[in-house]
C-alpha positions in Angstrom: 48.4 33.5 -64.3 50.8 33.4 -61.6 52.1 29.8 -60.5 52.7 29.1 -57.2 53.3 26.4 -54.7 50.6 23.7 -55.4 49.2 24.2 -51.7 48.6 27.5 -52.4 44.9 27.0 -54.0 42.5 29.3 -52.3 42.6 33.0 -51.7 43.4 33.0 -48.5 46.3 30.4 -48.9 47.5 32.7 -52.1 47.7 35.8 -49.5 49.5 34.1 -47.0 52.1 32.6 -49.7 52.9 35.7 -51.4 53.4 37.8 -48.5 54.6 35.5 -45.5 55.2 31.8 -45.7 58.7 31.3 -46.3 60.1 34.9 -46.3 63.0 35.6 -43.7 61.2 36.9 -40.1 63.4 38.0 -37.6 61.9 39.4 -33.8 61.2 37.8 -30.9 57.2 38.4 -30.8 57.0 37.4 -34.1 58.8 33.8 -33.9 57.0 33.4 -30.7 54.0 34.0 -32.3 54.7 31.5 -35.4 55.8 29.1 -32.8 52.7 29.1 -30.8 50.6 29.3 -33.8 52.6 25.8 -35.5 51.7 24.2 -32.2 48.2 25.1 -32.2 48.1 24.1 -36.0 49.1 20.5 -34.7 46.2 18.0 -36.0 44.0 21.0 -37.3 44.3 22.4 -40.8 46.8 25.9 -41.2 43.5 27.3 -42.4 41.7 27.0 -39.3 44.8 28.8 -37.3 45.4 31.5 -40.2 42.0 32.6 -40.2 41.5 32.7 -36.2 45.2 34.6 -36.4 43.7 38.1 -35.2 41.6 36.5 -32.3 45.1 34.8 -31.3 46.9 37.8 -31.3 44.3 39.5 -29.0 44.3 36.8 -26.9 47.8 36.5 -26.2 48.6 39.9 -25.7 50.2 40.0 -29.5 52.3 37.3 -28.4 54.8 39.6 -26.1 56.4 36.8 -24.2 56.8 38.8 -20.9 52.9 39.4 -21.0 52.0 35.7 -21.7 54.7 34.2 -19.1 52.5 36.3 -16.7 49.1 34.5 -17.5 47.6 32.6 -14.9 44.8 30.2 -14.1 42.1 33.3 -14.8 43.5 34.0 -18.4 43.7 30.1 -18.9 39.7 30.5 -18.2 39.3 33.5 -20.3 41.2 31.8 -23.0 39.4 28.2 -22.7 36.4 30.2 -23.3 37.0 32.5 -26.1 35.3 30.8 -29.4 37.9 33.1 -31.6 41.0 30.7 -30.7 41.2 27.1 -30.6 40.3 26.1 -27.2 42.9 23.3 -26.3 43.7 23.4 -22.5 47.0 21.7 -23.4 48.4 23.7 -26.1 47.3 27.2 -24.1 49.4 25.8 -21.3 51.8 24.9 -23.4 51.5 28.5 -24.9 51.9 30.4 -21.7 54.6 27.6 -20.4 56.5 28.4 -23.5 56.4 32.1 -23.0 58.3 31.7 -19.7 61.0 29.2 -21.7 61.5 32.2 -23.8 62.2 34.4 -20.8 64.9 31.9 -19.5 66.9 32.1 -22.7 70.2 33.0 -22.5 70.2 34.2 -26.6 67.0 36.2 -28.5 64.2 33.4 -29.3 65.1 34.1 -33.2 68.6 34.1 -32.8 68.0 30.5 -31.2 65.4 29.4 -34.2 68.1 30.4 -37.0 71.1 29.2 -35.6 69.4 25.8 -37.0 69.1 27.2 -40.6 71.1 24.6 -43.0 74.6 25.2 -43.6 73.8 25.2 -47.3 70.7 25.2 -48.8 68.5 22.2 -49.4 67.9 21.6 -52.8 64.8 23.4 -54.5 62.0 20.9 -54.4 60.7 20.3 -58.0 57.1 19.2 -56.2 55.3 19.3 -53.3 56.1 15.5 -52.7 59.6 16.5 -52.5 59.1 18.9 -49.3 60.4 16.9 -46.5 58.0 16.9 -43.3 61.2 16.7 -40.9 64.8 17.3 -41.3 67.8 16.6 -39.1 67.7 20.4 -38.6 64.2 20.1 -37.4 65.2 17.1 -35.3 67.7 19.1 -33.5 65.9 22.3 -33.0 62.7 20.2 -31.4 65.5 18.5 -28.9 67.0 21.9 -28.2 63.7 23.2 -27.4 62.6 20.8 -25.5 65.8 20.7 -23.8 65.3 24.3 -22.6 61.8 24.0 -21.4 59.3 24.3 -24.4 56.3 22.0 -25.4 54.5 21.4 -28.2 57.5 21.7 -30.6 58.1 18.3 -32.0 60.4 18.2 -35.4 57.3 18.5 -37.6 56.3 21.3 -36.1 59.7 22.7 -36.1 60.3 22.4 -39.7 56.8 23.7 -40.5 58.1 26.8 -38.6 61.5 26.9 -40.4 59.2 26.8 -43.6 56.7 29.4 -42.4 59.2 31.9 -41.5 62.1 31.5 -44.1 64.8 29.3 -42.2 64.0 27.1 -44.9 62.9 28.0 -48.6 60.7 25.2 -49.3 58.5 27.0 -52.4 58.6 24.4 -55.2 61.1 25.1 -58.4 58.1 26.1 -60.6 56.9 28.9 -57.9 57.1 32.5 -59.0 58.4 32.8 -55.3 61.0 30.4 -55.6 64.9 32.3 -55.2 66.3 33.6 -58.4 63.2 34.1 -60.0 
């Protein structure tokens, strides 16, 4: 039996854990997608977002920032009628606003996000209870993203993004994905 982080207890979570979570990710559309999905997850279960991800990709033009930045009122109405995604107007509008903020950046989004990686890797958590929800780096990331016009990017959302995209590695010490195993 493979030992995983305790949260990966269902088949959907096992696949996500084994193939994606904590794996270093690069690319503007890829990082934009993860940023948006973490925002949509706020207040909901991640499994809900994970299961709706194909519909999110279709609804939001594969998270190509230039395409999403061009969305207007008709697109918002279309998205609010799309049962395949989370129909929360504030989150839909934040995704469009964030796409526009990506286009205004003076550095690629992935470079900006990775600039908040801890200077030295934190100690590997022994158990899920040891995994923080917020760190000084996620607070700094949230502050900088907000300064640059992004919304739905609080420090908890930013830390979840950092974990999901491998900016930090929070696989617990007993997990087969833990570094050096």
